C-alpha positions in Angstrom: -62.5 41.9 32.2 -61.8 40.1 35.5 -60.8 42.0 38.7 -60.4 40.9 42.2 -63.3 42.8 43.6 -67.1 42.9 43.0 -68.9 45.8 41.4 -72.3 47.2 42.1 -74.2 46.8 38.9 -76.4 49.4 37.1 -79.0 46.9 36.0 -81.8 45.2 37.9 -84.7 43.4 36.2 -83.5 43.9 32.6 -80.9 41.1 32.9 -82.9 38.6 30.6 -85.0 41.1 28.7 -82.2 42.2 26.4 -81.3 38.7 25.5 -85.0 37.9 24.9 -85.1 40.8 22.5 -82.4 39.3 20.4 -84.5 37.4 17.7 -86.5 40.5 16.8 -83.5 42.7 16.9 -81.5 40.4 14.7 -84.4 40.3 12.2 -84.3 44.2 12.1 -80.6 44.4 11.7 -80.7 41.8 9.0 -83.6 43.4 7.2 -81.9 46.9 7.1 -78.5 45.3 6.2 -76.9 46.8 9.3 -73.7 44.8 8.7 -70.0 45.6 8.3 -69.8 45.3 4.5 -72.9 47.3 3.8 -71.9 50.0 6.3 -68.6 50.5 4.5 -70.2 50.5 1.1 -73.0 52.9 2.1 -70.9 55.4 4.0 -67.9 55.4 1.7 -64.3 55.3 2.7 -64.2 58.9 3.9 -67.2 58.8 6.2 -66.3 55.3 7.4 -62.8 56.6 8.4 -64.4 59.5 10.2 -66.5 57.1 12.2 -63.4 55.3 13.3 -61.9 58.7 14.4 -64.9 59.7 16.4 -66.0 62.5 14.0 -69.8 62.5 13.7 -70.4 65.3 11.1 -69.1 63.5 8.0 -70.9 60.3 9.1 -74.2 62.2 9.7 -74.0 63.8 6.3 -73.3 60.5 4.6 -76.5 59.0 6.2 -78.9 61.6 4.8 -80.0 59.4 1.9 -79.6 55.9 3.5 -83.1 55.5 4.7 -83.6 53.1 7.6 -79.9 52.1 7.6 -79.1 55.8 8.1 -81.5 56.0 11.0 -79.8 53.1 12.7 -76.3 54.5 12.1 -77.4 57.9 13.6 -79.1 56.1 16.5 -76.7 53.4 17.4 -73.3 54.6 16.2 -73.5 58.4 16.5 -75.8 58.5 19.6 -78.1 61.0 17.9 -81.7 61.3 19.0 -84.1 60.2 16.2 -87.9 60.7 15.9 -89.8 57.8 17.5 -91.6 57.1 14.3 -88.3 56.7 12.4 -86.8 54.5 15.1 -89.9 52.3 15.2 -89.7 51.8 11.4 -86.0 51.1 11.4 -86.1 48.7 14.3 -89.2 46.8 13.2 -90.2 44.1 14.3 -88.7 45.3 17.6 -91.4 46.7 19.9 -90.0 50.0 21.2 -91.6 49.6 24.7 -89.8 46.3 25.0 -86.6 47.8 23.8 -86.8 50.5 26.4 -87.6 48.0 29.2 -84.6 45.9 28.0 -82.2 48.8 28.3 -81.4 49.1 24.6 -82.9 52.5 24.0 -84.5 55.3 26.0 -87.2 57.8 25.3 -86.5 61.6 25.3 -89.8 63.3 24.7 -90.9 62.3 21.2 -87.4 61.1 20.3 -85.5 57.9 20.9 -81.9 57.7 22.0 -79.6 54.7 22.2 -78.8 53.5 25.7 -76.2 51.0 24.4 -73.7 50.8 21.6 -74.6 48.2 19.0 -72.1 47.9 16.1 -71.5 45.3 13.4 -68.0 43.8 13.1 -66.6 41.3 10.6 -64.5 38.8 12.6 -63.6 36.8 9.5 -66.8 34.7 9.4 -69.3 37.3 8.4 -70.9 40.1 10.4 -71.3 39.7 14.2 -73.1 42.4 16.3 -71.6 43.5 19.5 -73.4 45.3 22.4 -71.5 47.4 24.9 -71.9 50.6 26.9 -71.8 53.9 25.1 -68.3 55.4 25.1 -67.3 59.0 24.7 -66.1 58.7 21.1 -69.0 60.7 19.7 -70.3 62.5 22.8 -68.4 63.6 25.9 -69.4 61.4 28.9 -67.8 60.1 32.0 -67.4 56.3 32.3 -69.0 54.5 35.2 -66.9 52.1 37.3 -68.7 49.1 35.7 -68.5 50.5 32.2 -68.4 47.7 29.6 -66.0 48.6 26.9 -66.8 48.0 23.3 -64.5 46.8 20.6 -61.5 49.1 21.1 -57.9 48.9 19.7 -56.8 46.4 22.4 -59.7 44.0 21.5 -59.0 44.3 17.8 -55.3 43.6 18.4 -56.1 40.4 20.3 -58.7 39.4 17.7 -56.0 39.6 15.0 -53.4 37.9 17.2 -55.5 34.9 18.3 -54.9 31.6 16.6 -58.1 30.3 15.0 -57.3 26.6 14.2 -60.3 24.4 15.1 -60.2 23.3 18.7 -62.4 21.9 21.4 -63.0 24.0 24.5 -62.2 27.7 24.7 -62.1 30.0 27.7 -62.5 33.8 27.3 -61.1 35.0 30.6 -62.6 38.4 31.4 -65.1 38.4 28.5 -66.3 42.0 28.8 -68.8 42.6 26.0 -68.2 39.1 24.7 -66.4 39.9 21.5 -63.5 37.4 22.0 -66.0 34.7 23.0 -68.1 35.4 19.9 -64.9 35.2 17.8 -64.0 31.9 19.6 -67.3 30.4 18.6 -66.1 30.3 15.0 -63.2 27.9 15.9 -64.1 26.4 19.3 -66.5 23.6 19.8 -67.5 24.9 23.2 -66.9 28.4 24.5 -67.0 29.7 28.1 -66.7 33.4 29.1 -66.2 34.7 32.6 -66.2 38.2 34.1 -66.4 39.7 37.6 -68.6 42.5 36.3 -72.3 41.6 36.3 -73.0 44.2 33.7 -70.5 42.6 31.4 -72.1 39.2 31.8 -75.5 40.8 30.9 -74.1 42.4 27.8 -72.1 39.4 26.7 -75.2 37.2 27.2 -77.2 39.6 24.9 -74.4 39.7 22.3 -74.3 35.9 22.2 -78.1 35.8 21.8 -78.1 38.5 19.1 -75.6 36.3 17.1 -77.6 33.1 17.9 -74.6 31.6 19.6 -74.5 29.2 22.6 -71.8 30.6 24.9 -71.5 29.6 28.6 -71.2 32.8 30.7 -70.1 32.7 34.3 -69.8 35.5 36.8 -66.9 35.6 39.2 -63.4 36.9 39.9 -60.3 35.8 38.0 -60.2 31.9 37.8 -62.9 31.2 40.4 -65.7 30.5 38.0 -63.7 27.7 36.2 -61.9 26.3 39.2 -60.8 22.7 38.5 -61.6 22.9 34.8 -59.1 22.8 31.9 -59.4 24.1 28.3 -57.8 23.5 24.9 -57.4 27.3 24.4 -57.6 30.4 26.6 -57.9 33.9 25.4 -57.7 36.9 27.7 -57.8 40.7 27.5 -57.4 41.2 31.2 -57.4 44.6 33.1 -53.7 45.0 32.4 -53.3 48.7 33.0 -50.2 49.4 35.1 -50.7 51.7 38.0 -51.6 52.0 41.7 -53.6 49.3 43.4 -57.1 50.7 42.8 -60.2 50.0 40.7 -61.7 53.0 39.0 -62.9 51.1 35.9 -63.3 47.3 35.9 -62.4 47.0 32.2 -58.9 48.2 32.8 -58.1 48.2 36.5 -57.4 45.1 38.5 -56.9 46.4 42.1 -53.4 45.0 41.9 -50.3 47.2 42.0 -48.3 47.8 38.9 -48.2 44.8 36.6 -49.8 42.5 39.2 -52.8 41.7 36.9 -50.5 40.5 34.1 -48.5 38.4 36.6 -51.6 36.8 38.0 -53.0 35.9 34.7 -49.8 34.6 33.1 -48.9 32.6 36.2 -52.4 31.2 36.5 -53.3 30.2 33.0 -50.9 27.2 32.8 -53.2 25.4 35.4 -56.1 25.9 33.0 -54.6 24.3 29.9 -55.2 20.7 28.7 -52.1 18.9 27.4 -51.1 20.7 24.2 -53.5 23.5 25.0 -52.6 27.1 24.0 -53.3 30.6 25.3 -53.2 34.0 23.7 -53.5 37.1 25.8 -52.5 40.8 26.1 -50.3 41.9 29.0 -48.2 44.7 30.3 -45.0 44.8 32.4 -42.9 47.4 34.0 -39.4 48.4 33.0 -37.0 49.2 35.8 -33.5 50.5 35.5 -31.0 47.7 35.6 -33.7 45.0 35.3 -34.3 43.0 32.1 -38.1 42.9 31.3 -37.6 39.4 30.0 -36.4 38.1 33.3 -39.4 39.8 35.0 -41.9 38.1 32.8 -40.0 34.8 32.9 -40.4 34.8 36.7 -44.1 34.6 36.3 -44.0 31.2 34.6 -43.8 27.8 36.3 -40.5 25.9 36.1 -42.0 23.2 33.9 -44.8 22.5 31.6 -45.0 25.6 29.4 -43.5 26.8 26.1 -43.9 30.6 26.1 -43.5 33.1 23.3 -43.6 36.7 24.6 -43.8 39.5 22.1 -43.2 43.1 23.2 -44.9 45.5 20.8 -44.5 48.8 22.5 -42.7 50.6 25.4 -44.4 53.8 26.8 -42.8 56.4 29.0 -44.8 56.9 32.3 -46.1 60.4 31.5 -47.4 59.4 28.0 -48.9 56.2 29.5 -50.8 58.0 32.3 -52.1 60.7 29.9 -53.3 58.0 27.4 -55.3 56.1 30.0 -56.8 59.3 31.6 -58.2 60.2 28.2 -59.4 56.6 27.7 -61.6 57.1 30.8 -63.1 60.2 29.3 -61.0 62.6 31.5 -59.4 65.8 30.3 -55.8 66.0 31.5 -56.1 69.7 31.8 -58.8 69.5 34.4 -57.7 69.8 38.1 -59.2 66.4 39.1 -57.5 64.7 36.3 -54.2 66.4 37.1 -54.5 65.3 40.7 -55.0 61.7 39.5 -52.0 62.0 37.2 -49.9 63.2 40.1 -50.8 60.2 42.2 -50.2 57.8 39.3 -46.8 59.2 38.5 -45.8 59.3 42.2 -46.6 55.5 42.3 -44.3 55.0 39.3 -41.5 57.0 40.8 -41.7 55.2 44.1 -41.5 51.8 42.3 -38.6 53.1 40.0 -40.7 52.5 36.9 -39.0 54.0 33.8 -41.2 52.5 31.1 -44.2 50.2 30.6 -44.0 47.4 28.1 -47.0 46.0 26.3 -47.5 43.0 24.0 -48.8 39.5 23.3 -48.2 36.4 25.4 -48.6 33.0 23.8 -48.4 29.8 26.0 -48.5 26.1 25.1 -48.7 23.3 27.6 -45.8 20.8 27.1 -44.0 18.0 28.9 -40.6 19.0 30.3 -38.9 22.2 31.5 -40.5 25.5 30.7 -39.0 27.2 27.6 -39.3 31.0 27.0 -38.5 33.2 24.0 -39.2 36.9 24.9 -38.4 39.4 22.2 -39.2 42.8 20.8 -41.2 43.2 17.7 -41.7 47.0 17.7 -41.4 47.4 14.0 -44.6 47.5 11.9 -46.0 44.4 10.3 -49.4 43.6 8.8 -49.7 39.9 9.2 -51.6 38.6 12.2 -49.7 36.7 14.8 -52.3 34.1 15.5 -51.3 31.6 12.8 -47.6 32.5 13.4 -47.9 31.5 17.1 -49.0 28.0 16.2 -46.3 27.7 13.6 -43.8 28.9 16.2 -44.9 26.3 18.7 -44.5 23.6 16.0 -41.0 24.7 15.2 -40.2 24.9 18.9 -41.4 21.3 19.4 -39.1 20.2 16.5 -36.2 22.0 18.1 -36.8 20.3 21.5 -36.7 16.9 19.7 -33.4 18.0 18.0 -31.9 19.1 21.3 -32.6 15.6 22.6 -31.1 14.0 19.5 -28.4 16.1 17.8 -28.4 13.7 14.9 -31.9 14.9 14.0 -30.7 18.4 13.1 -27.6 17.1 11.3 -29.4 14.4 9.3 -32.4 16.6 8.2 -32.7 18.4 4.9 -33.8 22.0 4.9 -35.5 24.5 2.6 -35.2 28.2 2.8 -38.6 29.9 3.2 -39.8 31.6 0.0 -40.2 34.9 2.0 -36.6 34.8 3.2 -34.3 37.4 1.5 -30.6 38.0 1.8 -29.6 41.7 2.1 -26.0 42.9 1.9 -25.2 46.5 2.9 -22.1 48.1 1.4 -20.5 51.3 2.6 -17.9 53.4 0.8 -14.3 52.5 1.9 -10.7 53.2 0.9 -10.9 50.8 -1.9 -14.4 51.3 -3.1 -17.5 49.6 -1.7 -17.0 47.5 1.4 -19.6 45.1 2.8 -20.7 46.3 6.2 -23.3 43.7 7.1 -25.3 40.8 5.6 -28.8 40.1 6.9 -31.4 37.5 6.4 -34.9 39.0 6.3 -38.2 37.2 6.7 -40.6 39.1 4.4 -43.8 38.0 6.0 -45.2 37.6 9.6 -43.0 39.2 12.2 -40.3 40.3 9.7 -37.4 38.7 11.7 -33.9 39.6 10.8 -30.7 37.7 11.4 -27.2 39.1 10.7 -25.1 36.4 9.0 -21.6 35.9 7.7 -20.7 34.7 4.3 -20.3 31.1 5.5 -23.9 31.0 6.7 -25.1 32.6 3.4 -23.3 29.9 1.5 -24.8 27.2 3.7 -28.3 28.4 3.0 -27.5 28.6 -0.7 -27.0 24.8 -0.7 -30.3 24.0 1.1 -32.9 22.3 -1.2 -36.0 20.2 -0.3 -34.5 17.3 -2.1 -30.9 18.2 -1.5 -28.2 17.1 0.9 -28.6 16.7 4.7 -27.1 19.4 6.8 -24.3 17.1 7.9 -23.1 16.7 4.3 -23.6 20.4 3.5 -21.4 21.3 6.5 -18.7 18.9 5.4 -18.7 20.4 1.9 -18.6 23.9 3.2 -15.7 23.1 5.6 -13.8 21.3 2.8 -14.2 24.3 0.6 -12.8 26.6 3.2 -10.1 24.5 4.8 -9.6 21.4 2.6 -10.6 19.2 5.5 -13.8 17.7 6.9 -15.8 19.8 9.4 -14.5 19.9 13.0 -16.9 19.3 15.9 -16.8 23.0 16.7 -17.6 24.0 13.1 -20.4 21.4 13.1 -21.8 22.7 16.4 -21.6 26.3 15.2 -23.6 25.4 12.0 -26.2 23.6 14.1 -26.6 26.6 16.4 -27.1 29.0 13.4 -29.6 26.6 11.7 -31.6 26.2 15.0 -32.0 30.0 15.3 -33.2 30.3 11.7 -35.6 27.4 12.2 -37.1 29.0 15.3 -37.9 32.1 13.4 -39.2 30.3 10.3 -36.5 31.5 7.9 -35.6 27.9 7.1 -37.6 24.8 7.6 -36.7 21.1 8.1 -38.2 18.7 5.6 
């Protein structure tokens, strides 16, 4: 991930050796069937779940009868030492001396240990292999400043949340191990990845080579490596951790105070987008008493040229936030050094009047005209990925901009209710039996939006058909049924406002 300061790397002459090893390594992994599907099938659900929880014993037991695949699981995923003879057989045709020189493995007496994490991942287009630094999930270890994170929960969240419609040029800003860039290669014609961390570029280069992908990788801080260039899509998992202005780990710390990294990236990406180009990124922002987080994030956007959809997925209290990130770095919050760090971190929050830290997804699209922003909370659970939804949202937003310029468009259009939209009525006991307390429209897929509605709105939607009447006529019929007269301008305007809100969230669609 990008930061604003350089890092002293831990590699020297191995920079190209690991990528050069890729053809033989890919042959070995393919031969042994070291892929996402086989791993799940071979380990079984219980051991595979234990692997995800960082519990080595069930996984180790499950590999006992897996032959060379079991050897690679113990070596590469559990970090166990394995006899050199077994490692040579499982990694054949890789030459072990070359693999040691390249930094993939290391010798420990007559045994071989992994020097890097190498795991298979199904990104929706078959297995990809991702190289990264060893973490502390299976073995306690402190993380170096230039540690290159593997595929963690944040990376997986962004993978699921990224739109994958075919496009031209894609930029992965702060590529880290290269997993987002590898994913982008499935939908982008040309992919570029950048990172300030030399070690990250080294590993991303090897990851690209291992998957036989042509990805342009550039070293540099923030936007410097692509200055003057524009892209059709930008993805970014920046060092968004909110805290004091320091860099302890480049994958999470930016050197900017509080949410300065998110501000920098969100405010800078618009200059990188081609007309109609989109961006998907993770970001964090502080919550301060008396300050609406939406206004804070809105202030980071330009006055014109961007349609923005900001989705807040979580809000953490400062103490929980600090403890989580201390553990992420391999620190034990019970140790004195970790406690001193926590004190400084929480002091910084108190001095800046931070009462919470928001986290979520930011989607941007380059448009003509004034900037538009919808910032909302989606803290309830949902399973559908937001990537396709983001593109659908921007299409609906474009239609609403056209309708705002020509009110006749919204009135003269016909609408259909989305098949996933449901009407819920809640009744509570009253003096005369059940009394309706509220009526809601629910969207049953995607972000699961809800809109409270009145009976008039429910009746309006009941009349919407793909081949039915335009909204103008439906409104007139509804007004006549209620008052015996045609719709007044105020009634018409109210109906247009309701329909626009439902269109924006995909509960109804114009035909």
